TIKOL-561807 format. One record per residue: residue in one letter; x, y, z of N, C-alpha, C in turn. Coordinates in steps of 0.1 Angstrom, whole numbers, padded with zeros to 4 digits, always signed. Layout:
<rs>
AXYZXYZXYZ;...
</rs>
This chain:
<rs>
M+1537+0992+0343+1548+0997+0334+1562+0995+0340;E+1571+0989+0332+1584+0987+0337+1591+0999+0342;L+1588+1011+0336+1595+1023+0340+1592+1026+0355;D+1580+1023+0360+1578+1026+0374+1587+1018+0383;A+1589+1005+0380+1598+0997+0388+1612+1002+0387;L+1616+1005+0375+1630+1009+0373+1632+1023+0380;Y+1622+1031+0380+1624+1044+0387+1625+1042+0402;H+1618+1033+0407+1619+1029+0421+1633+1024+0424;N+1638+1016+0416+1652+1010+0418+1662+1021+0416;Y+1660+1030+0406+1669+1041+0404+1671+1050+0417;L+1660+1053+0423+1660+1061+0435+1666+1054+0447;N+1663+1041+0448+1668+1032+0458+1683+1032+0458;L+1689+1030+0446+1703+1029+0444+1710+1042+0445;K+1704+1052+0439+1710+1066+0439+1712+1071+0452;F+1702+1069+0461+1702+1075+0474+1705+1065+0485;G+1710+1053+0482+1714+1044+0492+1703+1040+0502;R+1691+1038+0497+1680+1036+0507+1680+1021+0512;G+1687+1012+0506+1689+0999+0511+1676+0990+0511;L+1667+0994+0502+1654+0986+0501+1656+0975+0490;P+1648+0965+0491+1648+0954+0481+1645+0961+0467;L+1652+0956+0457+1649+0961+0443+1637+0954+0438;L+1629+0962+0431+1617+0956+0424+1621+0948+0412;K+1614+0937+0410+1617+0929+0398+1612+0936+0386;T+1620+0935+0375+1617+0941+0362+1618+0930+0352;D+1612+0932+0340+1611+0922+0330+1625+0919+0323;R+1631+0930+0318+1643+0928+0309+1655+0935+0314;F+1654+0944+0323+1666+0953+0327+1669+0952+0342;E+1682+0954+0345+1686+0955+0359+1698+0964+0360;Y+1700+0970+0371+1711+0979+0374+1723+0971+0378;A+1735+0976+0374+1748+0970+0379+1758+0981+0380;L+1767+0979+0389+1778+0988+0392+1789+0987+0381;C+1794+0998+0376+1804+0998+0366+1818+1001+0372;E+1828+0999+0365+1842+1001+0370+1844+1016+0373;D+1838+1025+0366+1840+1039+0368+1832+1045+0379;G+1825+1036+0387+1818+1040+0398+1803+1044+0395;S+1800+1044+0382+1786+1047+0379+1778+1034+0380;T+1765+1036+0381+1755+1024+0381+1747+1026+0368;E+1747+1016+0360+1740+1017+0347+1730+1005+0346;L+1721+1008+0337+1710+0998+0334+1715+0989+0323;F+1713+0976+0325+1717+0966+0315+1706+0957+0312;L+1705+0951+0300+1697+0940+0297+1701+0928+0306;T+1692+0922+0312+1695+0910+0321+1704+0900+0314;G+1715+0898+0320+1725+0889+0314+1734+0895+0304;R+1733+0908+0302+1742+0915+0292+1750+0926+0299;E+1758+0922+0308+1765+0933+0316+1777+0938+0308;N+1779+0935+0296+1789+0941+0288+1785+0953+0280;E+1772+0956+0280+1767+0967+0271+1756+0974+0279;P+1759+0986+0285+1749+0994+0291+1738+0998+0282;F+1726+1000+0287+1715+1005+0279+1718+1018+0272;T+1725+1026+0278+1728+1040+0273+1739+1039+0261;N+1746+1028+0260+1757+1027+0251+1755+1019+0239;W+1744+1012+0238+1743+1002+0227+1743+1009+0213;T+1740+1022+0212+1740+1029+0199+1753+1036+0196;S+1763+1035+0205+1775+1043+0204+1783+1041+0192;D+1784+1029+0187+1791+1026+0174+1783+1028+0162;L+1771+1032+0163+1762+1035+0152+1761+1049+0148;R+1766+1058+0156+1764+1072+0154+1773+1077+0142;P+1768+1084+0133+1776+1089+0122+1786+1099+0126;A+1796+1101+0119+1806+1112+0122+1799+1125+0123;D+1804+1134+0131+1798+1147+0133+1799+1155+0120;P+1787+1159+0114+1787+1166+0101+1793+1179+0102;H+1795+1185+0114+1801+1198+0115+1817+1197+0112;Y+1822+1185+0114+1837+1184+0113+1841+1174+0102;T+1832+1169+0094+1835+1160+0083+1829+1164+0070;D+1834+1159+0060+1828+1162+0046+1815+1154+0045;T+1804+1161+0043+1791+1154+0041+1787+1153+0027;T+1796+1156+0018+1792+1155+0003+1787+1141+0000;G+1775+1140-0005+1769+1127-0009+1765+1119+0002;R+1765+1124+0014+1761+1116+0026+1747+1118+0029;A+1739+1108+0032+1725+1110+0036+1723+1103+0049;P+1713+1107+0056+1710+1101+0069+1707+1086+0067;V+1709+1078+0077+1707+1063+0076+1692+1061+0073;L+1683+1069+0078+1669+1067+0076+1663+1076+0066;A+1671+1080+0056+1666+1090+0047+1655+1085+0038;S+1654+1072+0036+1643+1067+0028+1630+1068+0035;R+1630+1068+0048+1618+1069+0056+1614+1084+0060;F+1625+1092+0061+1623+1106+0065+1630+1115+0055;E+1624+1117+0043+1631+1124+0032+1634+1138+0036;Q+1627+1144+0045+1630+1158+0049+1642+1160+0058;L+1647+1149+0063+1658+1149+0073+1672+1150+0066;D+1680+1159+0071+1694+1160+0067+1703+1155+0078;V+1716+1155+0075+1726+1149+0084+1727+1156+0097;Y+1723+1169+0097+1724+1177+0109+1711+1174+0118;G+1700+1172+0112+1688+1168+0119+1690+1154+0125;E+1697+1145+0117+1700+1132+0122+1708+1132+0135;Q+1718+1141+0135+1727+1142+0146+1719+1146+0159;V+1711+1156+0158+1704+1161+0170+1694+1150+0175;L+1688+1143+0166+1679+1132+0170+1687+1121+0177;D+1699+1118+0172+1708+1109+0179+1712+1114+0193;Y+1714+1127+0194+1718+1132+0207+1706+1132+0217;L+1694+1134+0211+1682+1133+0219+1680+1119+0224;L+1682+1109+0216+1681+1095+0220+1690+1092+0231;L+1703+1096+0230+1712+1094+0241+1708+1101+0254;T+1703+1114+0253+1699+1121+0264+1688+1114+0272;I+1678+1109+0264+1666+1103+0270+1671+1089+0277;N+1679+1081+0270+1683+1069+0276+1692+1071+0288;A+1700+1081+0288+1709+1084+0299+1702+1089+0311;T+1689+1091+0310+1681+1095+0322+1681+1084+0333;T+1684+1071+0328+1684+1060+0337+1698+1058+0344;S+1708+1066+0340+1721+1064+0345+1723+1070+0359;I+1730+1064+0368+1734+1069+0381+1749+1072+0381;V+1752+1084+0380+1767+1088+0378+1772+1092+0392;P+1786+1090+0394+1792+1096+0406+1790+1111+0406;I+1787+1116+0417+1784+1130+0419+1797+1138+0424;H+1800+1149+0418+1811+1157+0422+1807+1172+0420;P+1815+1181+0425+1810+1195+0424+1807+1200+0410;Y+1813+1194+0400+1811+1199+0386+1798+1194+0379;N+1792+1183+0385+1780+1178+0378+1768+1178+0388;V+1770+1182+0400+1759+1180+0410+1746+1188+0406;M+1748+1200+0401+1737+1208+0397+1730+1203+0385;N+1737+1199+0375+1731+1194+0363+1724+1181+0366;D+1730+1172+0374+1723+1160+0377+1710+1162+0384;R+1710+1172+0393+1697+1175+0401+1687+1181+0391;M+1691+1190+0382+1681+1196+0373+1676+1187+0363;K+1684+1178+0358+1679+1169+0348+1669+1159+0354;H+1672+1154+0366+1663+1145+0372+1650+1152+0376;Y+1651+1164+0381+1639+1171+0385+1630+1174+0373;C+1636+1178+0362+1628+1181+0351+1621+1169+0344;F+1628+1158+0344+1622+1146+0339+1610+1142+0348;F+1612+1143+0361+1601+1140+0370+1589+1149+0367;Q+1592+1162+0366+1581+1172+0363+1574+1170+0350;L+1582+1167+0340+1576+1164+0327+1566+1153+0327;A+1569+1143+0335+1560+1131+0337+1548+1135+0345;Q+1548+1146+0352+1536+1150+0360+1527+1159+0351;W+1533+1165+0341+1527+1176+0334+1512+1174+0330;A+1509+1163+0324+1495+1161+0319+1485+1161+0330;S+1489+1158+0342+1479+1157+0353+1476+1170+0360;L+1484+1180+0356+1481+1194+0362+1468+1199+0359;T+1460+1203+0368+1447+1209+0366+1446+1223+0371;M+1455+1227+0380+1454+1240+0386+1460+1252+0378;L+1466+1248+0366+1471+1259+0358+1463+1259+0344;C+1463+1271+0338+1456+1272+0325+1465+1266+0315;D+1460+1265+0303+1468+1259+0292+1480+1266+0289;E+1479+1280+0289+1491+1288+0286+1502+1286+0296;Q+1498+1286+0309+1508+1284+0320+1514+1270+0318;K+1506+1260+0316+1512+1247+0314+1522+1246+0303;A+1518+1252+0292+1527+1251+0280+1540+1258+0283;G+1540+1270+0289+1552+1277+0293+1561+1269+0302;L+1554+1263+0312+1562+1255+0322+1568+1243+0316;R+1561+1236+0307+1566+1224+0300+1578+1228+0292;D+1578+1239+0285+1589+1243+0277+1601+1246+0286;F+1599+1252+0298+1609+1255+0308+1615+1242+0312;F+1607+1232+0316+1613+1220+0321+1621+1212+0310;F+1615+1212+0298+1622+1205+0287+1635+1211+0283;W+1635+1225+0283+1648+1232+0280+1658+1228+0290;F+1655+1228+0303+1665+1224+0313+1668+1209+0313;Y+1659+1201+0309+1662+1187+0308+1673+1184+0298;L+1672+1191+0287+1683+1190+0276+1696+1197+0281;Y+1694+1209+0286+1705+1217+0290+1714+1210+0300;A+1707+1203+0310+1714+1197+0321+1721+1184+0317;H+1718+1179+0305+1724+1165+0302+1739+1166+0302;P+1746+1175+0295+1742+1186+0287+1742+1182+0272;V+1735+1190+0264+1735+1188+0250+1742+1201+0244;N+1745+1200+0231+1750+1212+0224+1739+1222+0221;G+1743+1234+0217+1733+1244+0215+1723+1241+0204;E+1728+1234+0193+1719+1230+0182+1708+1221+0187;T+1712+1211+0195+1702+1202+0200+1692+1209+0210;L+1697+1218+0217+1689+1225+0228+1677+1232+0221;D+1679+1237+0209+1668+1244+0203+1662+1237+0191;A+1664+1224+0190+1659+1216+0178+1645+1210+0180;F+1640+1211+0192+1627+1203+0194+1617+1212+0200;S+1604+1208+0198+1593+1216+0204+1581+1206+0205;F+1571+1211+0212+1559+1202+0214+1548+1207+0205;C+1541+1197+0200+1528+1200+0192+1518+1191+0199;G+1510+1197+0207+1501+1189+0216+1510+1181+0225;L+1507+1168+0226+1516+1159+0234+1528+1154+0227;D+1529+1156+0214+1540+1151+0206+1552+1160+0207;L+1563+1154+0209+1576+1161+0208+1581+1159+0194;I+1584+1170+0187+1587+1170+0173+1601+1176+0171;H+1607+1172+0160+1619+1179+0155+1614+1191+0147;T+1617+1203+0152+1610+1215+0147+1612+1217+0133;N+1624+1216+0128+1627+1220+0114+1620+1211+0104;T+1617+1198+0107+1612+1189+0098+1598+1184+0101;G+1593+1187+0114+1580+1182+0118+1580+1167+0121;I+1591+1161+0121+1592+1146+0124+1588+1144+0139;R+1579+1135+0141+1576+1131+0155+1587+1123+0160;V+1592+1126+0172+1603+1119+0178+1599+1104+0180;Q+1587+1102+0184+1583+1088+0187+1584+1080+0174;D+1579+1086+0163+1580+1079+0150+1595+1076+0146;Y+1603+1086+0148+1617+1084+0144+1624+1073+0153;F+1621+1073+0166+1627+1063+0174+1622+1049+0171;K+1610+1048+0168+1604+1034+0164+1611+1029+0151;V+1612+1038+0141+1619+1034+0128+1633+1031+0130;Y+1640+1039+0139+1654+1038+0142+1657+1024+0147;H+1650+1020+0157+1652+1007+0163+1648+0995+0154;D+1637+0997+0147+1633+0987+0137+1643+0985+0126;H+1649+0996+0122+1659+0995+0111+1671+0986+0116;Y+1676+0988+0128+1688+0981+0132+1684+0966+0136;A+1672+0964+0140+1667+0951+0144+1665+0943+0131;R+1660+0949+0121+1657+0942+0108+1669+0940+0100;H+1679+0949+0100+1691+0948+0092+1703+0945+0101;H+1700+0937+0111+1711+0933+0121+1723+0928+0114;A+1722+0920+0104+1734+0914+0098+1743+0924+0092;A+1737+0935+0086+1745+0945+0080+1754+0953+0090;Y+1749+0953+0103+1756+0961+0113+1762+0952+0124;K+1764+0939+0121+1768+0930+0132+1781+0934+0138;D+1790+0940+0130+1803+0944+0136+1802+0956+0145;R+1791+0963+0145+1789+0975+0154+1778+0973+0164;L+1772+0961+0164+1761+0958+0174+1765+0946+0183;T+1763+0948+0195+1764+0936+0205+1751+0930+0209;L+1740+0937+0206+1727+0932+0210+1720+0925+0199;L+1712+0915+0202+1704+0908+0193+1692+0916+0189;P+1685+0912+0178+1674+0920+0173+1663+0921+0184;Q+1660+0910+0191+1650+0911+0201+1654+0919+0213;E+1667+0921+0215+1672+0929+0226+1671+0944+0222;I+1673+0947+0209+1671+0960+0204+1656+0964+0205;E+1648+0955+0203+1633+0957+0205+1630+0960+0219;A+1636+0953+0228+1634+0956+0243+1639+0970+0246;C+1650+0974+0241+1656+0988+0243+1646+0998+0237;C+1640+0995+0226+1631+1004+0220+1619+1006+0229;R+1614+0995+0235+1602+0997+0243+1605+1006+0256;L+1617+1004+0261+1621+1012+0273+1623+1027+0269;T+1630+1029+0257+1632+1043+0253+1618+1050+0250;L+1609+1042+0245+1596+1048+0242+1588+1051+0255;Q+1590+1043+0265+1584+1046+0278+1590+1059+0284;L+1604+1060+0283+1610+1073+0288+1605+1085+0280;L+1604+1083+0267+1599+1094+0259+1584+1098+0262;E+1576+1088+0265+1563+1090+0269+1562+1098+0282;A+1572+1096+0291+1572+1104+0304+1576+1118+0300;V+1586+1120+0291+1589+1134+0287+1578+1141+0281;E+1570+1134+0273+1559+1140+0266+1546+1141+0275;G+1547+1136+0287+1535+1137+0296+1524+1127+0293;R+1528+1116+0286+1518+1105+0283+1517+1094+0293;S+1528+1093+0301+1528+1082+0311+1521+1085+0323;S+1519+1075+0332+1514+1077+0345+1524+1085+0353;R+1519+1093+0363+1528+1101+0371+1539+1093+0378;L+1551+1097+0377+1561+1091+0386+1559+1096+0400;K+1564+1089+0410+1562+1093+0424+1575+1090+0432;L+1578+1099+0440+1588+1096+0450+1582+1086+0461;P+1589+1076+0464+1584+1066+0474+1583+1072+0488;P+1574+1066+0496+1572+1071+0510+1584+1069+0519;E+1585+1077+0529+1595+1075+0540+1589+1082+0552;A+1590+1076+0563+1585+1081+0576+1590+1095+0579;G+1581+1104+0582+1585+1118+0585+1585+1127+0573;L+1584+1122+0561+1585+1130+0549+1571+1131+0542;E+1561+1125+0548+1548+1124+0541+1542+1138+0536;P+1542+1148+0544+1537+1161+0539+1544+1167+0528;A+1558+1166+0528+1566+1171+0517+1564+1163+0505;L+1563+1150+0506+1561+1141+0494+1548+1143+0488;R+1538+1147+0496+1525+1150+0490+1525+1162+0481;L+1533+1172+0485+1534+1184+0477+1544+1182+0465;I+1552+1172+0466+1561+1169+0454+1554+1160+0444;N+1548+1150+0449+1542+1140+0440+1530+1145+0432;Q+1523+1155+0438+1512+1161+0431+1513+1176+0431;A+1518+1182+0420+1520+1196+0420+1507+1204+0423;D+1496+1198+0419+1483+1204+0422+1481+1206+0437;E+1486+1197+0444+1484+1198+0459+1492+1210+0464;L+1504+1212+0458+1512+1223+0462+1505+1236+0458;L+1500+1237+0446+1493+1249+0442+1480+1252+0450;A+1473+1241+0453+1461+1243+0460+1464+1247+0475;A+1474+1241+0481+1477+1245+0495+1482+1259+0495;Y+1490+1263+0485+1495+1277+0485+1484+1287+0483;A+1474+1283+0475+1463+1292+0472+1454+1294+0485;R+1453+1283+0492+1445+1284+0505+1452+1293+0515;N+1465+1289+0517+1473+1296+0527+1487+1293+0525;S+1495+1302+0521+1509+1300+0518+1517+1294+0530;S+1511+1297+0542+1518+1292+0554+1518+1276+0555;E+1508+1270+0548+1508+1255+0548+1520+1250+0541;V+1524+1256+0530+1536+1252+0523+1549+1255+0531;F+1549+1267+0536+1561+1271+0543+1563+1263+0556;G+1552+1259+0562+1552+1250+0574+1558+1237+0571;V+1555+1231+0559+1561+1219+0555+1576+1221+0552;M+1579+1232+0546+1594+1235+0544+1601+1235+0557;R+1595+1242+0567+1602+1243+0580+1603+1230+0587;N+1593+1222+0586+1594+1209+0593+1604+1199+0586;V+1604+1199+0573+1614+1190+0566+1628+1195+0568;F+1630+1208+0570+1644+1213+0572+1649+1210+0586;T+1639+1210+0595+1643+1208+0609+1639+1195+0615;G+1636+1185+0606+1630+1173+0611+1641+1162+0614;V+1638+1150+0609+1646+1138+0613+1661+1140+0608;T+1669+1130+0612+1683+1130+0608+1685+1130+0593;S+1694+1138+0589+1696+1139+0574+1701+1125+0568;T+1695+1122+0557+1699+1111+0548+1699+1116+0534;P+1706+1109+0525+1706+1114+0511+1692+1115+0505;Y+1683+1106+0508+1670+1107+0503+1662+1118+0509;R+1664+1121+0521+1657+1133+0527+1662+1145+0521;E+1675+1146+0519+1681+1158+0512+1675+1160+0498;H+1673+1149+0491+1667+1149+0478+1653+1154+0479;V+1645+1150+0489+1632+1154+0491+1631+1169+0493;I+1641+1174+0502+1641+1189+0504+1644+1196+0492;S+1653+1192+0484+1657+1198+0471+1645+1199+0462;M+1638+1187+0461+1626+1187+0452+1615+1196+0457;L+1613+1197+0470+1603+1206+0475+1606+1221+0472;L+1619+1225+0474+1623+1238+0471+1622+1241+0456;D+1626+1232+0448+1625+1234+0433+1610+1235+0429;N+1601+1228+0436+1587+1229+0433+1582+1243+0436;Y+1587+1248+0447+1583+1262+0451+1588+1272+0441;V+1600+1270+0436+1606+1279+0426+1598+1278+0413;C+1595+1266+0408+1590+1264+0395+1575+1265+0394;Y+1568+1263+0405+1553+1264+0405+1548+1276+0411;I+1556+1283+0419+1551+1295+0426+1559+1307+0420;L+1572+1307+0422+1580+1319+0418+1581+1321+0403;Y+1580+1310+0396+1580+1311+0381+1569+1320+0376;F+1557+1319+0383+1545+1327+0379+1544+1340+0386;D+1550+1341+0398+1549+1354+0405+1561+1355+0415;F+1572+1361+0410+1584+1361+0418+1582+1369+0431;N+1573+1378+0431+1570+1386+0443+1566+1377+0455;Q+1562+1365+0452+1558+1356+0463+1570+1353+0472;I+1582+1355+0468+1594+1353+0476+1593+1361+0489;D+1586+1373+0488+1585+1381+0500+1577+1374+0511;E+1567+1366+0506+1559+1358+0516+1568+1348+0523;L+1577+1342+0516+1586+1332+0523+1595+1339+0533;V+1601+1350+0529+1610+1357+0539+1602+1362+0551;E+1590+1367+0549+1582+1371+0560+1578+1360+0569;F+1575+1348+0564+1571+1337+0572+1583+1333+0581;F+1595+1333+0576+1606+1328+0583+1614+1339+0590;R+1608+1351+0591+1616+1362+0597+1620+1360+0611;D+1613+1352+0619+1616+1350+0633+1626+1338+0634;S+1630+1333+0623+1641+1322+0623+1651+1325+0613;P+1659+1336+0615+1669+1340+0605+1678+1329+0600;P+1684+1321+0608+1693+1310+0603+1686+1301+0593;L+1674+1297+0597+1666+1288+0588+1662+1295+0575;C+1658+1308+0576+1655+1316+0564+1667+1317+0555;R+1679+1320+0560+1691+1321+0552+1694+1307+0545;A+1692+1296+0553+1695+1283+0547+1686+1280+0536;I+1673+1283+0537+1663+1280+0527+1666+1289+0514;V+1668+1302+0516+1670+1311+0505+1683+1307+0498;N+1694+1305+0505+1706+1302+0498+1706+1288+0490;R+1699+1279+0496+1698+1266+0490+1690+1267+0477;M+1679+1275+0478+1670+1276+0467+1677+1284+0455;F+1685+1294+0459+1691+1302+0448+1704+1295+0442;T+1710+1286+0449+1723+1280+0444+1722+1266+0441;G+1711+1259+0444+1710+1245+0441+1708+1242+0426;T+1702+1251+0420+1700+1251+0405+1701+1265+0400;I+1700+1266+0386+1699+1279+0380+1685+1282+0375;F+1675+1275+0381+1661+1278+0377+1658+1293+0379;I+1662+1298+0391+1659+1312+0394+1666+1321+0385;Q+1678+1318+0381+1685+1327+0371+1677+1328+0358;K+1672+1317+0354+1664+1316+0341+1651+1325+0343;I+1645+1323+0354+1633+1331+0357+1635+1346+0357;L+1646+1350+0363+1650+1364+0364+1652+1369+0349;Q+1659+1361+0341+1662+1366+0328+1649+1366+0319;Q+1641+1356+0320+1629+1356+0312+1619+1367+0315;N+1619+1371+0328+1609+1381+0332+1615+1394+0335;R+1628+1395+0332+1635+1408+0334+1633+1413+0348;I+1635+1405+0357+1633+1408+0372+1646+1414+0377;D+1645+1425+0384+1656+1432+0390+1658+1428+0405;L+1668+1421+0408+1670+1416+0422+1673+1428+0431;H+1676+1439+0426+1678+1451+0435+1665+1455+0442;N+1654+1450+0436+1641+1453+0443+1638+1443+0454;Y+1647+1434+0457+1645+1424+0467+1656+1423+0477;E+1659+1435+0483+1670+1435+0492+1667+1427+0505;N+1654+1425+0508+1651+1416+0519+1656+1401+0516;V+1657+1398+0504+1662+1385+0500+1677+1385+0498;T+1682+1394+0491+1697+1394+0488+1705+1397+0500;S+1699+1403+0510+1706+1405+0523+1709+1392+0530;L+1702+1382+0526+1704+1369+0532+1714+1360+0525;F+1719+1365+0514+1728+1357+0506+1741+1354+0513;D+1746+1342+0512+1760+1339+0516+1769+1342+0505;E+1782+1339+0507+1792+1342+0497+1789+1334+0484;N+1785+1322+0485+1782+1314+0473+1771+1320+0464;S+1760+1325+0471+1749+1331+0464+1754+1344+0458;R+1761+1352+0465+1766+1365+0460+1775+1363+0448;Q+1783+1352+0448+1791+1349+0437+1783+1345+0424;M+1773+1336+0427+1765+1332+0416+1756+1343+0409;Y+1752+1352+0418+1743+1363+0413+1750+1376+0412;R+1763+1376+0411+1770+1389+0411+1766+1398+0400;E+1762+1392+0388+1758+1401+0377+1744+1406+0379;Y+1736+1401+0389+1723+1406+0391+1723+1416+0403;L+1734+1417+0410+1734+1425+0422+1740+1439+0420;
</rs>
């Protein structure tokens, strides 16, 4: 699958690993003037994959007169209105933009981390065997909500979709997103002449974009093969717990010290690199989302394990609490009172205290 090679190249470029890029069929990455790295059709460096639909989007129905206006695909999806059309367009952009490598700054670093993490986890979802169906469903909704939130999308889009089995659907109409995306691309490929002033891609190039979009959607729906972080010397134990969440759950069930030992080793191990820092973040996020999500009291086990290494314990706790807002969502969903965890909050630095001031 082309997505596997593109994901390898994405990580390679994003974290400056300096490895040879894998060959792909139709797409390649290129550096843009704004400092971002975008995916392009080979030989088409004037139109990023994420932007080819930009001139096709209808005017925002919330700010324009929609009298007599119907969605472009109304003949195929009679139940769809212009508001549903807009959120489906936003979803298409969100999914395609998963391939973008944007310059990181303090205002987007958290969202970038959360969106990438949740995309990775959604692609692992179907392979989970250590959780019951109810637990899996709740976790998938959690990941998908953050995947959209971190793009970010507007509130209407955030609440517009849900899962029915493996299918992602537009909740109000029951339209399968996969069906809509197929018809969308087919429409512009078949009626290319009518939109030639707004299209820079040829029909066969639109079809290539469709295939990649559907691969990305399959990852979000949990239909694809698992994505994997590539190996690197010294990171093997951590990568095992990241690439297979079942391994993390099984190790923690056997003995939580196994997981905490991997945390300790990766924090105190080889010289820091961007990829190693990414692996650390992914491991901590896995602990939050696969352990604390289901039983927040397990954080006491972590603090107890690291009690003889106060600086390391503080570093882990503060990074876990401030790198994302996953924990904030868990606290809200489960009405958890942080006042009951003084052993944890006593480790907070100023940044953590500021982020969690309403919980303290």
